[in-house]
Backbone atoms as SQL, in Angstrom:
CREATE TABLE atoms (id INTEGER PRIMARY KEY, chain TEXT, resi INTEGER, resn TEXT, atom TEXT, x REAL, y REAL, z REAL);
INSERT INTO atoms VALUES
  (1, 'A', 1, 'UNK', 'N', 64.007, 109.253, -82.495),
  (2, 'A', 1, 'UNK', 'CA', 63.487, 108.682, -81.482),
  (3, 'A', 1, 'UNK', 'C', 64.453, 107.525, -81.069),
  (4, 'A', 2, 'UNK', 'N', 64.654, 107.590, -79.537),
  (5, 'A', 2, 'UNK', 'CA', 65.799, 106.085, -79.642),
  (6, 'A', 2, 'UNK', 'C', 65.041, 105.049, -78.699),
  (7, 'A', 3, 'UNK', 'N', 65.248, 103.658, -79.825),
  (8, 'A', 3, 'UNK', 'CA', 64.697, 103.028, -78.966),
  (9, 'A', 3, 'UNK', 'C', 65.554, 101.537, -77.824),
  (10, 'A', 4, 'UNK', 'N', 64.713, 101.138, -77.788),
  (11, 'A', 4, 'UNK', 'CA', 65.329, 99.867, -76.773),
  (12, 'A', 4, 'UNK', 'C', 65.212, 98.328, -77.339),
  (13, 'A', 5, 'UNK', 'N', 65.925, 97.988, -77.567),
  (14, 'A', 5, 'UNK', 'CA', 66.166, 96.597, -79.237),
  (15, 'A', 5, 'UNK', 'C', 67.060, 95.426, -78.149),
  (16, 'A', 6, 'UNK', 'N', 67.090, 94.423, -78.706),
  (17, 'A', 6, 'UNK', 'CA', 68.187, 93.056, -78.391),
  (18, 'A', 6, 'UNK', 'C', 68.609, 92.875, -78.879),
  (19, 'A', 7, 'UNK', 'N', 70.385, 92.527, -78.472),
  (20, 'A', 7, 'UNK', 'CA', 71.214, 91.737, -79.737),
  (21, 'A', 7, 'UNK', 'C', 70.286, 90.480, -79.634),
  (22, 'A', 8, 'UNK', 'N', 69.954, 89.828, -80.284),
  (23, 'A', 8, 'UNK', 'CA', 69.572, 88.258, -80.150),
  (24, 'A', 8, 'UNK', 'C', 70.748, 87.356, -81.359),
  (25, 'A', 9, 'UNK', 'N', 71.114, 87.955, -82.644),
  (26, 'A', 9, 'UNK', 'CA', 71.821, 86.539, -82.800),
  (27, 'A', 9, 'UNK', 'C', 73.269, 87.246, -83.185),
  (28, 'A', 10, 'UNK', 'N', 73.935, 87.360, -84.869),
  (29, 'A', 10, 'UNK', 'CA', 75.337, 87.198, -85.243),
  (30, 'A', 10, 'UNK', 'C', 74.857, 89.074, -85.990),
  (31, 'A', 11, 'UNK', 'N', 75.353, 90.299, -85.132),
  (32, 'A', 11, 'UNK', 'CA', 75.764, 91.467, -85.929),
  (33, 'A', 11, 'UNK', 'C', 76.554, 92.021, -85.954),
  (34, 'A', 12, 'UNK', 'N', 77.243, 92.871, -86.960),
  (35, 'A', 12, 'UNK', 'CA', 78.133, 93.046, -87.051),
  (36, 'A', 12, 'UNK', 'C', 78.074, 94.269, -87.817),
  (37, 'A', 13, 'UNK', 'N', 79.297, 95.714, -87.633),
  (38, 'A', 13, 'UNK', 'CA', 79.943, 96.847, -88.072),
  (39, 'A', 13, 'UNK', 'C', 81.364, 96.663, -88.347),
  (40, 'A', 14, 'UNK', 'N', 81.804, 97.795, -89.699),
  (41, 'A', 14, 'UNK', 'CA', 82.502, 97.969, -89.173),
  (42, 'A', 14, 'UNK', 'C', 83.392, 99.075, -88.893),
  (43, 'A', 15, 'UNK', 'N', 84.225, 99.685, -88.632),
  (44, 'A', 15, 'UNK', 'CA', 84.957, 101.024, -88.244),
  (45, 'A', 15, 'UNK', 'C', 85.713, 100.916, -89.442),
  (46, 'A', 16, 'UNK', 'N', 85.378, 102.142, -90.371),
  (47, 'A', 16, 'UNK', 'CA', 85.936, 102.807, -91.595),
  (48, 'A', 16, 'UNK', 'C', 86.529, 101.497, -92.553),
  (49, 'A', 17, 'UNK', 'N', 87.524, 101.151, -93.235),
  (50, 'A', 17, 'UNK', 'CA', 88.061, 100.132, -93.691),
  (51, 'A', 17, 'UNK', 'C', 87.812, 98.944, -92.621),
  (52, 'A', 18, 'UNK', 'N', 87.913, 98.632, -91.808),
  (53, 'A', 18, 'UNK', 'CA', 89.136, 97.522, -90.898),
  (54, 'A', 18, 'UNK', 'C', 87.905, 96.626, -91.046),
  (55, 'A', 19, 'UNK', 'N', 88.334, 95.397, -90.174),
  (56, 'A', 19, 'UNK', 'CA', 87.530, 94.080, -89.974),
  (57, 'A', 19, 'UNK', 'C', 85.918, 94.633, -89.630),
  (58, 'A', 20, 'UNK', 'N', 85.214, 93.822, -89.807),
  (59, 'A', 20, 'UNK', 'CA', 84.519, 93.540, -89.472),
  (60, 'A', 20, 'UNK', 'C', 84.416, 93.399, -87.814),
  (61, 'A', 21, 'UNK', 'N', 83.370, 94.150, -86.878),
  (62, 'A', 21, 'UNK', 'CA', 83.310, 93.388, -85.651),
  (63, 'A', 21, 'UNK', 'C', 81.903, 93.242, -85.173),
  (64, 'A', 22, 'UNK', 'N', 82.325, 92.510, -84.321),
  (65, 'A', 22, 'UNK', 'CA', 80.663, 91.649, -83.649),
  (66, 'A', 22, 'UNK', 'C', 80.501, 92.158, -82.052),
  (67, 'A', 23, 'UNK', 'N', 78.819, 92.185, -82.327),
  (68, 'A', 23, 'UNK', 'CA', 78.121, 93.363, -81.201),
  (69, 'A', 23, 'UNK', 'C', 77.952, 92.376, -80.655),
  (70, 'A', 24, 'UNK', 'N', 78.361, 92.357, -78.863),
  (71, 'A', 24, 'UNK', 'CA', 77.664, 91.014, -78.278),
  (72, 'A', 24, 'UNK', 'C', 76.152, 91.396, -78.160),
  (73, 'A', 25, 'UNK', 'N', 76.049, 90.052, -77.854),
  (74, 'A', 25, 'UNK', 'CA', 74.350, 89.547, -77.584),
  (75, 'A', 25, 'UNK', 'C', 74.001, 90.898, -76.235),
  (76, 'A', 26, 'UNK', 'N', 72.881, 91.258, -75.970),
  (77, 'A', 26, 'UNK', 'CA', 72.286, 91.673, -75.072),
  (78, 'A', 26, 'UNK', 'C', 71.627, 92.858, -75.275),
  (79, 'A', 27, 'UNK', 'N', 71.275, 93.904, -74.261),
  (80, 'A', 27, 'UNK', 'CA', 70.059, 95.048, -74.653),
  (81, 'A', 27, 'UNK', 'C', 71.026, 96.266, -75.632),
  (82, 'A', 28, 'UNK', 'N', 70.022, 96.682, -76.204),
  (83, 'A', 28, 'UNK', 'CA', 70.751, 97.707, -76.812),
  (84, 'A', 28, 'UNK', 'C', 70.078, 99.197, -77.549),
  (85, 'A', 29, 'UNK', 'N', 70.478, 99.741, -77.425),
  (86, 'A', 29, 'UNK', 'CA', 69.319, 101.758, -77.971),
  (87, 'A', 29, 'UNK', 'C', 69.957, 100.907, -79.556),
  (88, 'A', 30, 'UNK', 'N', 68.738, 101.919, -80.073),
  (89, 'A', 30, 'UNK', 'CA', 69.181, 101.255, -81.186),
  (90, 'A', 30, 'UNK', 'C', 67.798, 103.737, -81.507),
  (91, 'A', 31, 'UNK', 'N', 68.751, 104.406, -82.038),
  (92, 'A', 31, 'UNK', 'CA', 68.316, 105.539, -83.039),
  (93, 'A', 31, 'UNK', 'C', 68.592, 105.739, -84.826),
  (94, 'A', 32, 'UNK', 'N', 67.163, 105.207, -85.021),
  (95, 'A', 32, 'UNK', 'CA', 68.059, 105.922, -86.653),
  (96, 'A', 32, 'UNK', 'C', 67.101, 106.601, -87.771),
  (97, 'A', 33, 'UNK', 'N', 67.450, 107.142, -88.339),
  (98, 'A', 33, 'UNK', 'CA', 67.395, 108.215, -89.285),
  (99, 'A', 33, 'UNK', 'C', 67.212, 107.593, -91.062),
  (100, 'A', 34, 'UNK', 'N', 67.032, 108.509, -91.468),
  (101, 'A', 34, 'UNK', 'CA', 66.717, 108.308, -93.357),
  (102, 'A', 34, 'UNK', 'C', 67.374, 107.230, -93.200),
  (103, 'A', 35, 'UNK', 'N', 68.903, 107.552, -93.306),
  (104, 'A', 35, 'UNK', 'CA', 70.438, 106.881, -93.232),
  (105, 'A', 35, 'UNK', 'C', 71.017, 105.741, -92.857),
  (106, 'A', 36, 'UNK', 'N', 71.053, 106.001, -91.637),
  (107, 'A', 36, 'UNK', 'CA', 71.327, 105.016, -90.996),
  (108, 'A', 36, 'UNK', 'C', 71.449, 104.698, -90.025),
  (109, 'A', 37, 'UNK', 'N', 71.273, 103.834, -88.669),
  (110, 'A', 37, 'UNK', 'CA', 71.226, 103.162, -87.532),
  (111, 'A', 37, 'UNK', 'C', 72.164, 103.458, -86.912),
  (112, 'A', 38, 'UNK', 'N', 72.762, 103.698, -85.159),
  (113, 'A', 38, 'UNK', 'CA', 72.899, 103.829, -84.348),
  (114, 'A', 38, 'UNK', 'C', 72.576, 102.454, -83.474),
  (115, 'A', 39, 'UNK', 'N', 72.960, 102.354, -83.062),
  (116, 'A', 39, 'UNK', 'CA', 73.369, 101.138, -82.020),
  (117, 'A', 39, 'UNK', 'C', 74.148, 101.219, -80.851),
  (118, 'A', 40, 'UNK', 'N', 73.565, 101.811, -79.646),
  (119, 'A', 40, 'UNK', 'CA', 75.012, 101.941, -78.304),
  (120, 'A', 40, 'UNK', 'C', 74.274, 100.535, -77.496),
  (121, 'A', 41, 'UNK', 'N', 75.121, 100.099, -76.453),
  (122, 'A', 41, 'UNK', 'CA', 75.126, 99.004, -75.556),
  (123, 'A', 41, 'UNK', 'C', 76.479, 99.517, -74.770),
  (124, 'A', 42, 'UNK', 'N', 76.193, 99.017, -73.640),
  (125, 'A', 42, 'UNK', 'CA', 77.076, 98.656, -72.556),
  (126, 'A', 42, 'UNK', 'C', 77.371, 97.273, -71.911),
  (127, 'A', 43, 'UNK', 'N', 79.229, 97.702, -72.197),
  (128, 'A', 43, 'UNK', 'CA', 79.140, 95.837, -72.057),
  (129, 'A', 43, 'UNK', 'C', 80.383, 95.588, -70.357),
  (130, 'A', 44, 'UNK', 'N', 79.392, 95.658, -69.077),
  (131, 'A', 44, 'UNK', 'CA', 80.372, 95.890, -67.331),
  (132, 'A', 44, 'UNK', 'C', 80.569, 97.734, -67.621),
  (133, 'A', 45, 'UNK', 'N', 81.893, 98.434, -67.748),
  (134, 'A', 45, 'UNK', 'CA', 82.133, 99.474, -67.176),
  (135, 'A', 45, 'UNK', 'C', 82.578, 100.081, -68.300),
  (136, 'A', 46, 'UNK', 'N', 82.444, 99.496, -69.385),
  (137, 'A', 46, 'UNK', 'CA', 82.312, 100.249, -71.002),
  (138, 'A', 46, 'UNK', 'C', 80.978, 100.922, -71.746),
  (139, 'A', 47, 'UNK', 'N', 81.444, 101.405, -72.925),
  (140, 'A', 47, 'UNK', 'CA', 79.727, 102.104, -73.567),
  (141, 'A', 47, 'UNK', 'C', 80.635, 102.022, -74.959),
  (142, 'A', 48, 'UNK', 'N', 79.438, 100.979, -75.747),
  (143, 'A', 48, 'UNK', 'CA', 79.899, 101.050, -77.039),
  (144, 'A', 48, 'UNK', 'C', 79.074, 101.303, -77.871),
  (145, 'A', 49, 'UNK', 'N', 79.236, 101.806, -79.229),
  (146, 'A', 49, 'UNK', 'CA', 78.087, 102.490, -80.127),
  (147, 'A', 49, 'UNK', 'C', 78.497, 102.294, -81.332),
  (148, 'A', 50, 'UNK', 'N', 77.790, 101.535, -82.274),
  (149, 'A', 50, 'UNK', 'CA', 78.282, 102.155, -83.944),
  (150, 'A', 50, 'UNK', 'C', 77.133, 102.269, -84.746),
  (151, 'A', 51, 'UNK', 'N', 77.332, 102.780, -85.717),
  (152, 'A', 51, 'UNK', 'CA', 76.631, 103.243, -86.547),
  (153, 'A', 51, 'UNK', 'C', 77.205, 102.446, -87.809),
  (154, 'A', 52, 'UNK', 'N', 75.402, 101.840, -88.906),
  (155, 'A', 52, 'UNK', 'CA', 75.449, 101.560, -89.529),
  (156, 'A', 52, 'UNK', 'C', 74.455, 101.854, -90.740),
  (157, 'A', 53, 'UNK', 'N', 74.589, 101.498, -91.661),
  (158, 'A', 53, 'UNK', 'CA', 73.683, 102.164, -92.983),
  (159, 'A', 53, 'UNK', 'C', 72.552, 101.112, -92.925),
  (160, 'A', 54, 'UNK', 'N', 71.421, 102.418, -93.780),
  (161, 'A', 54, 'UNK', 'CA', 69.522, 101.835, -92.331),
  (162, 'A', 54, 'UNK', 'C', 69.574, 100.012, -93.672),
  (163, 'A', 55, 'UNK', 'N', 69.863, 99.843, -94.582),
  (164, 'A', 55, 'UNK', 'CA', 69.550, 98.567, -95.106),
  (165, 'A', 55, 'UNK', 'C', 69.950, 97.914, -94.238),
  (166, 'A', 56, 'UNK', 'N', 71.021, 97.595, -93.861),
  (167, 'A', 56, 'UNK', 'CA', 71.929, 96.434, -93.180),
  (168, 'A', 56, 'UNK', 'C', 71.407, 96.723, -91.848),
  (169, 'A', 57, 'UNK', 'N', 70.835, 96.865, -91.065),
  (170, 'A', 57, 'UNK', 'CA', 69.676, 97.184, -89.916),
  (171, 'A', 57, 'UNK', 'C', 68.889, 96.802, -90.000),
  (172, 'A', 58, 'UNK', 'N', 67.575, 97.250, -91.537),
  (173, 'A', 58, 'UNK', 'CA', 67.330, 96.220, -91.434),
  (174, 'A', 58, 'UNK', 'C', 66.808, 95.157, -91.547),
  (175, 'A', 59, 'UNK', 'N', 67.957, 94.495, -92.493),
  (176, 'A', 59, 'UNK', 'CA', 68.131, 92.946, -92.467),
  (177, 'A', 59, 'UNK', 'C', 68.042, 92.484, -90.925),
  (178, 'A', 60, 'UNK', 'N', 68.851, 92.835, -90.003),
  (179, 'A', 60, 'UNK', 'CA', 69.427, 92.664, -89.020),
  (180, 'A', 60, 'UNK', 'C', 68.060, 92.339, -88.421),
  (181, 'A', 61, 'UNK', 'N', 67.239, 93.491, -88.639),
  (182, 'A', 61, 'UNK', 'CA', 66.290, 93.278, -87.872),
  (183, 'A', 61, 'UNK', 'C', 64.539, 92.135, -88.462),
  (184, 'A', 62, 'UNK', 'N', 65.007, 91.761, -89.360),
  (185, 'A', 62, 'UNK', 'CA', 63.831, 90.896, -90.721),
  (186, 'A', 62, 'UNK', 'C', 64.689, 89.680, -90.083),
  (187, 'A', 63, 'UNK', 'N', 65.850, 89.446, -90.293),
  (188, 'A', 63, 'UNK', 'CA', 66.395, 88.304, -89.501),
  (189, 'A', 63, 'UNK', 'C', 66.073, 87.939, -87.769),
  (190, 'A', 64, 'UNK', 'N', 65.590, 88.811, -87.102),
  (191, 'A', 64, 'UNK', 'CA', 65.652, 89.189, -86.634),
  (192, 'A', 64, 'UNK', 'C', 67.110, 88.813, -85.513),
  (193, 'A', 65, 'UNK', 'N', 68.216, 89.161, -85.452),
  (194, 'A', 65, 'UNK', 'CA', 68.971, 89.547, -85.606),
  (195, 'A', 65, 'UNK', 'C', 69.047, 90.852, -83.812),
  (196, 'A', 66, 'UNK', 'N', 68.757, 91.153, -84.846),
  (197, 'A', 66, 'UNK', 'CA', 68.262, 92.996, -83.683),
  (198, 'A', 66, 'UNK', 'C', 66.776, 92.645, -83.584),
  (199, 'A', 67, 'UNK', 'N', 66.017, 92.452, -82.627),
  (200, 'A', 67, 'UNK', 'CA', 64.864, 92.464, -82.111),
  (201, 'A', 67, 'UNK', 'C', 64.294, 94.120, -80.785),
  (202, 'A', 68, 'UNK', 'N', 63.779, 94.372, -81.942),
  (203, 'A', 68, 'UNK', 'CA', 62.974, 95.462, -81.018),
  (204, 'A', 68, 'UNK', 'C', 61.924, 95.544, -80.261),
  (205, 'A', 69, 'UNK', 'N', 62.069, 96.044, -78.809),
  (206, 'A', 69, 'UNK', 'CA', 60.939, 95.591, -77.826),
  (207, 'A', 69, 'UNK', 'C', 59.856, 96.828, -77.951),
  (208, 'A', 70, 'UNK', 'N', 58.484, 95.949, -78.046),
  (209, 'A', 70, 'UNK', 'CA', 57.082, 96.160, -78.943),
  (210, 'A', 70, 'UNK', 'C', 57.116, 96.011, -80.460),
  (211, 'A', 71, 'UNK', 'N', 58.268, 95.097, -80.984),
  (212, 'A', 71, 'UNK', 'CA', 57.997, 95.076, -82.143),
  (213, 'A', 71, 'UNK', 'C', 57.495, 93.528, -82.819);
């Protein structure tokens, strides 16, 4: 199930073994599974998405860096 959310703080993800990449603040969509969460966003004409371990995602939600609508 896809949820509407907002990036409201410092949220980072990593592509492979590369450096951490910051997701810009603003609206996004989140899809959770038992193992990970995928965050999707639009930035002007470009679209981005990032998958992160569910534990990292829950940490961001608890710290309010990611705010799920309706919570």
